[in-house]
Backbone as CSV, one residue per row, in Angstrom:
resi,resn,N_x,N_y,N_z,CA_x,CA_y,CA_z,C_x,C_y,C_z
1,MET,-13.089,-44.481,-97.818,-12.381,-44.404,-96.392,-13.566,-44.464,-95.839
2,ARG,-13.698,-45.060,-94.336,-14.983,-44.832,-93.195,-14.155,-44.731,-91.677
3,SER,-14.905,-43.465,-91.687,-14.212,-42.654,-90.694,-14.615,-43.827,-89.348
4,SER,-14.489,-43.687,-88.240,-14.367,-44.343,-86.891,-15.088,-43.937,-86.476
5,LEU,-15.210,-42.296,-86.251,-16.661,-41.496,-85.798,-18.146,-41.537,-86.876
6,VAL,-17.314,-42.040,-88.344,-19.151,-41.881,-89.120,-19.477,-43.184,-88.493
7,ALA,-18.855,-44.678,-88.362,-19.418,-45.696,-87.978,-19.843,-45.872,-86.901
8,ALA,-19.329,-45.101,-85.860,-19.991,-45.422,-84.481,-21.114,-44.302,-84.548
9,LEU,-21.326,-43.034,-84.904,-22.608,-42.008,-84.912,-23.498,-41.832,-85.391
10,LEU,-22.924,-41.591,-87.239,-23.940,-40.942,-87.389,-25.479,-41.866,-87.649
11,LEU,-26.294,-41.423,-87.734,-27.326,-41.390,-88.265,-28.148,-40.672,-89.358
12,SER,-28.797,-41.123,-90.251,-29.717,-39.514,-90.739,-30.202,-38.883,-90.512
13,GLY,-30.190,-37.539,-90.778,-31.583,-36.607,-89.899,-32.656,-36.810,-90.521
14,SER,-33.163,-37.585,-91.887,-34.550,-37.850,-91.852,-35.153,-39.122,-91.560
15,ALA,-33.948,-39.785,-90.838,-35.006,-41.129,-90.435,-35.361,-41.271,-89.633
16,PHE,-35.661,-39.828,-88.701,-36.596,-39.951,-87.842,-37.685,-39.692,-88.099
17,ALA,-37.793,-39.008,-88.994,-39.205,-38.473,-89.503,-40.170,-39.950,-90.210
18,GLY,-39.295,-40.453,-90.150,-40.584,-41.905,-90.860,-40.361,-43.152,-90.593
19,GLU,-40.004,-43.342,-89.343,-40.260,-44.429,-88.095,-41.059,-45.015,-87.054
20,SER,-42.047,-43.297,-87.312,-43.451,-43.463,-86.886,-44.362,-44.383,-87.177
21,ARG,-45.307,-44.751,-86.662,-46.845,-45.399,-86.978,-47.470,-44.581,-87.593
22,TYR,-47.266,-43.183,-86.812,-48.464,-42.202,-87.687,-47.320,-41.327,-88.193
23,ALA,-46.749,-41.833,-89.661,-45.869,-41.359,-90.983,-45.958,-39.677,-91.011
24,SER,-47.168,-39.851,-91.862,-47.604,-38.431,-92.129,-47.527,-37.465,-91.169
25,ALA,-48.528,-37.657,-90.201,-48.118,-36.812,-88.722,-46.534,-36.220,-88.342
26,ALA,-45.685,-37.073,-88.246,-44.338,-36.717,-87.857,-43.626,-35.850,-88.857
27,ALA,-44.104,-36.580,-90.203,-43.490,-35.747,-91.682,-43.717,-34.621,-91.734
28,ALA,-45.118,-34.070,-91.209,-45.425,-32.528,-91.267,-44.060,-31.794,-90.228
29,ALA,-44.542,-32.370,-88.732,-43.965,-32.089,-87.659,-42.466,-31.604,-88.147
30,CYS,-41.530,-32.693,-88.907,-40.481,-32.444,-89.315,-40.228,-31.616,-90.436
31,THR,-41.291,-31.638,-91.061,-41.064,-30.221,-92.462,-41.243,-29.162,-91.774
32,GLU,-42.216,-28.627,-90.553,-42.726,-27.704,-89.892,-41.156,-27.209,-88.924
33,LEU,-40.392,-28.147,-88.359,-39.585,-27.969,-87.633,-38.385,-27.144,-88.379
34,LYS,-38.460,-28.123,-89.431,-37.193,-27.455,-90.993,-37.457,-26.028,-90.929
35,THR,-38.733,-25.964,-91.053,-38.809,-24.487,-92.202,-38.759,-23.182,-90.248
36,GLU,-38.762,-23.556,-89.709,-38.809,-22.195,-88.573,-37.245,-22.208,-88.289
37,LEU,-36.153,-23.466,-88.645,-34.467,-23.331,-88.402,-34.265,-22.620,-89.510
38,ALA,-34.892,-22.719,-90.907,-34.202,-22.154,-92.222,-34.582,-20.648,-91.587
39,GLN,-36.437,-20.354,-91.036,-36.572,-18.404,-91.452,-35.533,-18.308,-90.310
40,GLY,-35.599,-18.786,-89.230,-34.467,-18.340,-88.051,-32.926,-17.798,-88.453
41,ALA,-32.674,-18.988,-89.524,-31.364,-18.392,-89.848,-31.581,-17.412,-90.735
42,LYS,-32.250,-16.933,-91.642,-32.616,-15.700,-92.394,-32.514,-15.010,-91.417
43,GLU,-33.468,-14.466,-89.999,-33.303,-13.558,-89.652,-31.934,-13.039,-88.941
44,GLN,-30.935,-13.995,-88.420,-29.899,-13.611,-88.086,-28.979,-13.187,-89.321
45,GLY,-29.719,-13.153,-90.674,-28.529,-13.416,-91.708,-27.487,-14.201,-92.014
46,LEU,-27.654,-16.017,-91.569,-27.135,-16.423,-91.737,-27.355,-17.311,-93.084
47,ALA,-26.847,-17.995,-93.832,-26.514,-18.968,-94.565,-26.480,-20.444,-94.410
48,ILE,-27.663,-21.393,-94.126,-27.783,-22.533,-93.963,-27.912,-23.354,-94.989
49,ASN,-27.333,-25.124,-95.189,-27.767,-26.014,-95.554,-28.914,-26.566,-95.572
50,GLU,-29.854,-25.849,-96.342,-31.152,-26.446,-96.023,-31.531,-27.792,-95.990
51,GLU,-30.674,-28.506,-97.022,-30.805,-29.819,-97.661,-30.691,-30.875,-96.609
52,GLU,-29.608,-30.408,-95.732,-29.345,-31.428,-94.803,-29.727,-30.840,-93.538
53,ILE,-31.168,-30.715,-93.388,-31.434,-30.387,-91.796,-32.047,-31.271,-91.417
54,GLY,-31.310,-31.650,-90.194,-31.860,-33.095,-89.427,-32.102,-32.574,-88.101
55,THR,-33.819,-33.484,-87.572,-34.751,-32.978,-86.566,-34.523,-34.520,-85.448
56,LEU,-34.584,-34.024,-84.387,-34.723,-35.433,-83.152,-36.575,-34.615,-82.565
57,THR,-36.835,-35.753,-82.124,-37.862,-35.204,-81.001,-38.173,-36.347,-80.228
58,SER,-37.766,-36.105,-78.683,-38.458,-36.835,-77.983,-38.899,-36.508,-76.810
59,GLU,-39.130,-37.312,-75.482,-40.277,-37.178,-74.745,-39.225,-35.938,-73.771
60,PHE,-37.792,-35.833,-73.717,-37.314,-34.449,-73.183,-36.767,-33.621,-74.387
61,ALA,-36.812,-33.328,-74.855,-35.598,-32.675,-76.174,-36.804,-32.329,-77.363
62,THR,-36.429,-31.659,-78.233,-36.650,-31.197,-79.312,-35.294,-30.367,-79.890
63,VAL,-34.758,-30.990,-81.013,-33.172,-30.519,-81.580,-33.396,-30.247,-82.714
64,VAL,-32.892,-28.953,-83.733,-33.372,-29.158,-85.118,-31.896,-28.610,-85.481
65,ALA,-31.093,-29.278,-86.667,-29.759,-28.243,-87.015,-29.313,-29.009,-88.529
66,THR,-28.295,-27.753,-88.918,-27.746,-28.307,-90.041,-26.609,-27.400,-89.763
67,ASN,-25.894,-27.689,-90.989,-24.500,-26.950,-90.863,-24.159,-25.345,-91.803
68,ILE,-23.797,-24.613,-91.014,-23.526,-23.846,-92.310,-23.242,-23.463,-93.578
69,ALA,-23.582,-23.203,-94.352,-23.615,-22.875,-95.771,-21.669,-22.625,-96.361
70,GLY,-21.092,-23.695,-96.782,-19.671,-23.481,-97.055,-18.694,-23.681,-96.058
71,TYR,-19.530,-24.488,-95.078,-18.686,-25.334,-93.694,-17.782,-26.704,-94.451
72,GLU,-18.092,-27.098,-95.441,-17.133,-28.353,-96.023,-15.971,-27.347,-96.736
73,LYS,-15.757,-26.649,-97.080,-14.849,-25.828,-97.913,-13.589,-25.173,-96.772
74,VAL,-14.328,-25.186,-95.454,-13.217,-25.006,-94.464,-11.834,-25.416,-94.102
75,PRO,-10.891,-24.854,-94.003,-9.710,-26.043,-94.134,-9.392,-25.760,-92.111
76,ALA,-8.957,-26.847,-92.082,-8.644,-27.398,-90.432,-8.096,-26.377,-89.786
77,THR,-7.106,-25.665,-90.267,-6.431,-24.780,-89.367,-7.064,-23.808,-89.273
78,ASP,-8.476,-22.882,-89.581,-9.219,-22.170,-89.931,-10.054,-22.819,-88.318
79,TYR,-9.944,-23.827,-87.150,-10.429,-23.903,-86.618,-9.753,-23.041,-84.903
80,ALA,-8.667,-22.609,-85.493,-7.673,-21.974,-84.262,-7.782,-20.737,-84.221
81,LYS,-8.712,-19.921,-84.972,-9.792,-18.994,-85.186,-10.904,-19.133,-84.956
82,GLY,-11.753,-20.120,-84.883,-12.954,-20.194,-84.672,-13.703,-20.391,-86.413
83,VAL,-14.513,-21.272,-86.432,-15.046,-21.064,-87.588,-16.761,-21.780,-87.218
84,ASP,-17.746,-20.946,-88.190,-19.480,-21.112,-87.616,-19.681,-22.439,-88.373
85,ALA,-19.844,-23.765,-87.986,-20.202,-25.367,-88.203,-21.480,-25.214,-88.400
86,ALA,-22.641,-24.657,-87.046,-23.985,-24.919,-87.546,-24.596,-24.345,-87.211
87,PHE,-26.154,-24.537,-87.064,-26.982,-23.427,-86.468,-28.639,-24.930,-86.324
88,VAL,-28.771,-24.154,-84.976,-29.390,-25.544,-84.326,-30.801,-24.774,-83.341
89,TYR,-31.665,-25.373,-83.178,-32.694,-24.656,-82.528,-32.997,-26.529,-81.725
90,ILE,-32.544,-25.706,-80.245,-32.630,-26.493,-78.798,-33.880,-26.219,-77.972
91,ASP,-34.792,-27.050,-77.665,-35.800,-26.851,-76.787,-35.614,-27.599,-75.824
92,SER,-34.692,-28.116,-74.457,-34.406,-29.362,-73.595,-34.092,-28.289,-72.358
93,PRO,-35.070,-28.881,-71.099,-34.537,-28.297,-70.044,-33.108,-28.909,-69.559
94,GLU,-32.577,-30.305,-70.480,-32.012,-31.106,-69.709,-30.493,-30.389,-70.169
95,ALA,-30.662,-29.847,-71.154,-29.562,-28.531,-72.450,-28.984,-27.712,-71.175
96,GLY,-29.614,-26.777,-70.242,-29.491,-25.619,-69.374,-29.621,-24.779,-70.149
97,ILE,-30.127,-24.570,-71.356,-29.725,-22.712,-72.093,-31.472,-22.884,-72.316
98,PRO,-31.387,-21.623,-72.606,-32.845,-20.994,-73.394,-33.438,-21.925,-74.465
99,ALA,-34.421,-21.926,-74.397,-34.619,-23.035,-76.034,-34.907,-21.280,-76.853
100,GLY,-33.962,-21.833,-78.112,-34.176,-21.004,-79.152,-32.966,-21.777,-80.259
101,HIS,-32.800,-20.962,-81.229,-31.631,-20.937,-82.551,-30.362,-20.363,-81.555
102,TYR,-29.614,-20.753,-82.264,-28.074,-20.705,-81.651,-26.941,-20.962,-82.830
103,ARG,-26.532,-20.407,-83.202,-25.416,-20.194,-83.971,-23.978,-21.126,-83.653
104,VAL,-23.430,-21.848,-83.947,-22.765,-23.180,-83.202,-21.106,-22.684,-84.029
105,ASN,-20.060,-21.637,-82.895,-19.256,-21.937,-83.487,-17.809,-22.883,-83.188
106,VAL,-16.891,-23.422,-83.832,-15.939,-24.452,-82.849,-14.772,-23.651,-83.649
107,ARG,-14.125,-23.827,-82.059,-12.951,-23.528,-82.392,-12.033,-24.839,-81.148
108,ALA,-10.908,-24.829,-81.577,-9.740,-26.193,-81.492,-8.422,-24.985,-81.166
109,LYS,-7.263,-25.628,-80.093,-6.124,-25.051,-79.407,-5.188,-25.294,-81.032
110,PRO,-4.118,-24.562,-81.649,-3.317,-24.784,-82.528,-2.518,-26.017,-82.582
111,GLU,-2.301,-26.339,-80.955,-1.436,-27.179,-81.347,-2.554,-28.613,-81.423
112,ASP,-3.322,-28.499,-81.065,-4.157,-29.929,-81.532,-4.231,-30.249,-82.350
113,ILE,-4.120,-29.117,-83.538,-5.025,-29.735,-84.845,-4.112,-30.336,-85.529
114,LYS,-5.119,-31.727,-86.411,-3.790,-32.460,-86.645,-4.826,-33.434,-87.828
115,VAL,-4.028,-34.141,-88.820,-4.993,-35.291,-89.119,-5.346,-36.268,-87.764
116,GLY,-6.421,-36.700,-88.399,-6.960,-37.206,-87.037,-7.902,-37.184,-86.099
117,LYS,-8.021,-37.654,-84.964,-9.206,-36.971,-83.997,-8.103,-35.985,-82.637
118,TYR,-9.232,-35.134,-82.862,-8.490,-34.201,-81.759,-9.853,-33.171,-80.911
119,LYS,-9.538,-32.658,-79.662,-10.621,-31.928,-78.861,-11.273,-30.604,-79.642
120,ALA,-12.072,-30.390,-79.388,-12.669,-28.686,-79.450,-13.637,-28.077,-79.125
121,ILE,-13.476,-27.121,-78.309,-14.981,-26.260,-78.050,-15.888,-25.341,-79.341
122,ALA,-17.433,-26.023,-78.590,-18.483,-25.423,-79.754,-19.200,-24.156,-78.512
123,SER,-18.988,-23.168,-79.206,-19.761,-21.808,-78.207,-21.150,-21.972,-79.412
124,LEU,-22.111,-21.935,-77.865,-23.228,-21.536,-78.445,-24.056,-20.307,-78.397
125,ILE,-24.328,-19.642,-80.107,-24.468,-18.053,-79.740,-25.821,-18.101,-80.288
126,ASP,-26.667,-16.705,-78.923,-28.093,-16.709,-79.737,-28.012,-15.399,-80.266
127,LYS,-29.269,-15.094,-80.900,-29.429,-14.309,-81.911,-28.977,-13.038,-81.491
128,ASP,-28.728,-12.519,-80.492,-27.889,-11.049,-79.794,-26.456,-11.003,-79.969
129,GLY,-26.170,-12.467,-80.110,-24.388,-12.264,-80.628,-23.484,-12.831,-79.376
130,LYS,-24.650,-12.874,-78.727,-24.406,-13.484,-76.490,-23.814,-14.879,-76.974
131,GLU,-22.405,-15.234,-76.288,-22.222,-16.767,-76.150,-22.792,-16.798,-74.790
132,VAL,-24.021,-18.309,-74.855,-24.586,-19.092,-73.768,-24.161,-20.245,-73.111
133,ALA,-23.317,-20.966,-74.264,-22.968,-22.074,-73.606,-21.262,-22.425,-74.256
134,GLN,-20.750,-23.120,-74.081,-19.200,-23.990,-74.212,-19.958,-25.608,-74.634
135,ARG,-19.539,-25.962,-75.226,-19.725,-27.957,-75.392,-18.723,-28.688,-75.870
136,ALA,-18.472,-29.415,-75.030,-17.457,-30.573,-75.616,-17.370,-31.111,-77.212
137,THR,-16.554,-31.138,-78.270,-16.804,-31.407,-79.266,-15.500,-31.902,-79.846
138,VAL,-15.668,-32.497,-80.738,-14.563,-33.510,-81.004,-14.588,-33.538,-82.381
139,ILE,-13.316,-33.463,-83.188,-13.190,-33.430,-84.405,-12.092,-34.448,-85.387
140,GLU,-12.741,-34.632,-86.164,-11.522,-35.699,-86.836,-11.351,-35.356,-88.697
141,THR,-10.037,-34.991,-88.420,-9.928,-34.462,-89.974,-8.944,-36.031,-90.457
142,PHE,-9.609,-35.905,-92.419,-9.032,-36.857,-92.901,-7.792,-36.373,-93.543
143,PRO,-6.932,-37.309,-94.117,-5.718,-36.887,-94.261,-5.550,-36.284,-96.165
144,SER,-6.802,-36.578,-96.399,-7.057,-36.119,-97.776,-8.945,-36.308,-98.209
145,ALA,-9.571,-35.283,-99.069,-10.595,-35.989,-98.917,-11.156,-37.042,-99.705
146,VAL,-12.105,-37.205,-98.993,-12.687,-38.241,-99.263,-13.995,-38.161,-100.548
147,LYS,-14.476,-38.808,-101.782,-14.846,-38.133,-102.716,-16.302,-37.934,-102.239
148,SER,-17.221,-38.769,-101.641,-18.353,-37.899,-100.954,-18.647,-38.436,-99.245
149,ALA,-19.077,-37.750,-98.886,-19.607,-37.642,-97.480,-19.837,-38.800,-97.226
150,ARG,-21.287,-38.980,-97.699,-21.840,-40.145,-97.307,-22.930,-40.482,-98.554
151,TYR,-22.638,-41.688,-98.845,-23.093,-42.374,-100.214,-23.745,-41.416,-101.402
152,GLY,-22.643,-40.064,-101.636,-22.932,-39.802,-102.724,-23.331,-38.101,-102.627
153,SER,-23.491,-37.803,-101.074,-23.619,-36.547,-100.882,-22.475,-35.781,-100.160
154,PRO,-22.381,-34.654,-100.017,-21.018,-33.982,-100.019,-21.313,-33.390,-98.353
155,MET,-22.033,-33.449,-98.053,-22.466,-33.741,-96.946,-23.729,-33.694,-95.652
156,SER,-23.378,-34.368,-95.227,-24.738,-35.114,-94.064,-24.399,-34.466,-92.598
157,VAL,-25.860,-34.090,-92.015,-25.990,-33.877,-90.960,-26.717,-35.074,-90.278
158,GLY,-26.590,-35.455,-89.232,-27.206,-36.155,-88.317,-27.379,-35.870,-86.874
159,ILE,-28.434,-36.481,-85.705,-28.749,-35.875,-84.622,-29.105,-37.202,-83.966
160,GLN,-27.928,-37.331,-82.801,-28.268,-38.839,-82.365,-28.823,-38.405,-80.897
161,GLN,-29.429,-39.386,-80.443,-30.062,-39.421,-78.915,-28.816,-40.408,-77.635
162,GLN,-28.461,-40.332,-77.214,-27.615,-41.262,-76.492,-27.472,-41.151,-74.845
163,THR,-27.677,-42.639,-74.381,-27.487,-42.843,-72.944,-26.147,-42.875,-72.710
164,VAL,-25.783,-42.274,-71.620,-24.129,-42.503,-71.353,-24.063,-42.217,-69.335
165,ASN,-23.040,-43.343,-69.478,-23.121,-43.470,-67.789,-21.680,-42.274,-67.196
166,ASP,-21.582,-42.198,-66.120,-21.331,-40.764,-66.019,-19.585,-41.247,-64.886
167,TRP,-18.720,-40.842,-64.560,-17.525,-41.458,-64.582,-17.236,-42.712,-63.155
168,ASN,-17.954,-42.503,-62.345,-18.134,-43.413,-61.395,-19.498,-44.585,-61.738
169,LEU,-19.624,-44.907,-63.001,-20.310,-45.680,-62.969,-21.689,-45.870,-62.594
170,THR,-22.274,-45.497,-61.980,-23.683,-45.299,-60.555,-24.658,-44.746,-61.229
171,ARG,-24.778,-43.992,-62.318,-25.748,-43.085,-62.962,-25.701,-43.248,-64.199
172,PHE,-26.573,-42.911,-64.672,-26.947,-42.500,-66.323,-27.645,-41.075,-66.778
173,ARG,-26.961,-40.707,-67.824,-27.685,-39.470,-68.155,-27.536,-39.088,-69.815
174,LYS,-28.763,-38.913,-70.442,-29.179,-38.611,-71.714,-28.549,-37.317,-71.778
175,THR,-28.199,-37.676,-73.347,-27.440,-36.481,-74.434,-27.769,-36.420,-75.617
176,ILE,-27.467,-34.913,-76.193,-27.911,-35.641,-77.879,-26.417,-34.885,-78.280
177,ILE,-26.055,-35.422,-79.718,-24.952,-34.950,-80.828,-25.301,-34.859,-81.846
178,VAL,-24.653,-33.585,-82.073,-24.597,-33.196,-83.529,-23.695,-33.825,-84.370
179,VAL,-24.048,-34.553,-85.245,-22.556,-35.115,-85.833,-22.849,-34.581,-87.988
180,ILE,-21.843,-34.122,-87.909,-21.623,-32.955,-89.528,-20.170,-33.766,-89.843
181,VAL,-20.343,-34.074,-90.895,-19.544,-35.509,-92.064,-19.829,-34.527,-93.364
182,HIS,-17.992,-33.937,-93.605,-18.183,-33.677,-95.180,-17.126,-34.281,-95.373
183,SER,-16.532,-33.894,-96.609,-15.387,-34.784,-97.561,-13.780,-34.665,-96.908
184,TRP,-13.696,-33.494,-95.973,-12.697,-33.427,-95.211,-12.787,-33.920,-93.540
185,GLY,-13.726,-34.414,-93.168,-13.848,-34.639,-91.760,-14.904,-34.819,-91.262
186,VAL,-14.480,-34.810,-89.870,-16.220,-35.038,-88.965,-16.216,-34.380,-88.298
187,THR,-17.531,-33.648,-87.356,-17.421,-33.061,-86.370,-18.464,-33.287,-85.476
188,VAL,-18.182,-34.014,-84.087,-19.370,-34.299,-83.002,-19.334,-33.031,-82.319
189,ILE,-20.958,-32.549,-82.032,-20.642,-31.632,-81.061,-21.656,-32.274,-80.012
190,ASP,-21.411,-31.735,-78.852,-22.443,-32.602,-77.401,-23.263,-32.028,-77.242
191,LEU,-24.898,-31.481,-76.997,-25.580,-30.260,-77.381,-25.396,-29.997,-75.259
192,PHE,-25.676,-31.093,-74.743,-25.795,-30.924,-72.851,-24.548,-31.308,-72.130
193,GLY,-23.016,-30.815,-73.148,-21.865,-30.992,-72.318,-21.300,-31.938,-71.737
194,THR,-21.567,-33.158,-72.540,-20.456,-34.496,-72.289,-19.310,-34.257,-72.625
195,ASP,-17.939,-34.717,-72.412,-17.546,-34.635,-72.712,-17.387,-36.463,-73.314
196,TYR,-16.555,-36.584,-74.848,-16.939,-37.754,-75.364,-15.224,-38.134,-75.580
197,SER,-14.090,-37.443,-74.860,-12.773,-38.068,-75.067,-12.380,-39.678,-74.939
198,SER,-13.085,-40.037,-73.749,-12.633,-41.306,-73.587,-13.182,-42.417,-75.085
199,TYR,-14.326,-41.781,-75.277,-15.599,-43.124,-75.528,-14.556,-42.942,-77.555
200,TYR,-13.941,-41.891,-77.617,-13.297,-41.740,-78.837,-11.930,-42.149,-78.793
201,GLY,-11.535,-42.856,-77.710,-10.130,-43.433,-78.019,-8.885,-42.411,-77.129
202,PHE,-9.382,-41.420,-76.810,-7.966,-40.261,-76.378,-7.919,-40.273,-75.048
């Protein structure tokens, strides 16, 4: 089974570390970012999936992300009350929030939850438990569990930078999304607040 969201968006988190001509330096930087994310989660008392930490560094942003441990076992119906889905580090002026580590809680309206694609909202919560931002999110729930999320792995987390046009097609802006894939579905969280509903066919 191949999800339309996976086909369109999924990038391996590890890919960003190995594509530079300065591979060893890039790999060292990625390792440091992953270590800092794990330490930040520990300080907040959160268990995370350290094996699937994704990193992205560019001229305008540094993002590190992974899913909360056990997220792949949460039924879609729990989105109605909110689910801790991811833990991220964001450092970008364009994100509109202070640089730091955030717990990402995803929720959807009960009437929207279904097999297929639907809208949700992700709350970015800081170390003090304060919600600092809400971000547009898209979820795809599969009709049944697939054998593996990606190439034999039960869970995959990717980060992707995109350039999108605004509603009147007169300008472009950059955004970064976090893609979480597991056996029961896909969650796509836009960290810069872009609504991707039309892109996904809503």
